[in-house]
C-alpha positions in Angstrom: -10.4 -4.9 1.0 -13.1 -7.4 0.7 -14.2 -7.3 4.5 -16.8 -5.4 6.4 -15.4 -2.6 8.5 -16.6 -4.0 11.7 -14.6 -7.4 10.8 -11.3 -5.5 10.3 -11.5 -2.2 12.2 -7.7 -1.6 12.2 -7.6 -1.9 8.2 -10.8 0.3 8.1 -9.2 3.1 10.2 -6.0 3.0 8.0 -8.2 3.3 4.8 -9.9 6.1 6.2 -6.5 7.9 6.8 -5.8 7.8 3.0 -5.9 11.1 1.1 -6.0 12.3 -2.5 -2.4 12.7 -3.6 -1.1 9.9 -1.5 1.1 7.2 -3.2 -0.3 3.6 -2.9 1.5 0.4 -3.8 0.1 -3.1 -4.4 2.4 -5.9 -3.0 2.5 -9.5 -2.8 4.1 -11.8 -0.3 7.2 -13.7 -1.1 6.6 -16.6 1.2 5.9 -17.3 4.8 9.1 -16.4 6.5 10.3 -14.1 3.7 12.0 -10.6 4.7 10.9 -9.0 1.5 7.7 -8.4 -0.4 7.3 -7.7 -4.1 5.8 -4.3 -5.3 3.8 -5.0 -8.4 2.1 -1.6 -8.9 2.4 2.0 -7.7 -0.2 4.7 -8.1 -1.4 8.1 -6.7 -4.8 8.4 -5.0 -7.0 10.6 -7.2 -10.3 10.3 -5.5 -12.1 8.9 -2.3 -15.9 8.3 -2.5 -18.1 6.1 -0.2 -15.2 4.3 1.5 -13.7 3.5 -2.0 -10.1 4.8 -3.1 -9.6 5.4 -6.6 -6.2 5.2 -8.0 -4.2 6.7 -11.0 -1.9 3.8 -11.6 1.8 5.0 -12.6 3.7 1.9 -12.8 2.2 -1.6 -13.3 3.6 -5.1 -14.0 6.5 -4.4 -11.7 8.8 -6.8 -9.9 10.4 -4.7 -7.2 11.7 -6.6 -4.3 11.9 -4.6 -1.1 12.3 -5.2 2.7 8.9 -6.0 4.2 9.2 -3.9 7.4 6.3 -6.0 8.7 4.0 -5.1 5.9 1.9 -8.3 5.6 -1.6 -7.1 6.1 -3.8 -5.2 3.5 -3.2 -1.5 4.5 -0.1 0.1 6.0 1.1 3.7 6.6 1.0 6.5 6.4 4.9 6.6 6.1 7.3 9.4 5.7 8.7 9.6 2.2 12.1 10.7 3.9 12.8 7.0 5.0 15.0 5.2 2.6 13.1 1.9 2.6 9.8 3.9 1.8 11.6 5.6 -1.2 12.7 2.2 -2.5 9.0 1.2 -2.5 7.3 4.3 -3.8 9.9 5.9 -6.1 8.4 6.4 -9.6 
């Protein structure tokens, strides 16, 4: 994340909830007041060691526009895959 855990405890706590097998997406913001984000990569967590998360990237160089649902900071979730908007983001 590029920060010390003490400086961003909420993000560190969310990182610590990530498990092997979880899907993960890299997003970019579409502007200050945008209601969408762009998904640029999707992967599956393959290992976690020393507070580092290792990803098996499945789709890269994507350009998938999806509703933001407030996902503006580094780490979000966990989400239920049964939610339609989550499926839009993480479907391979």
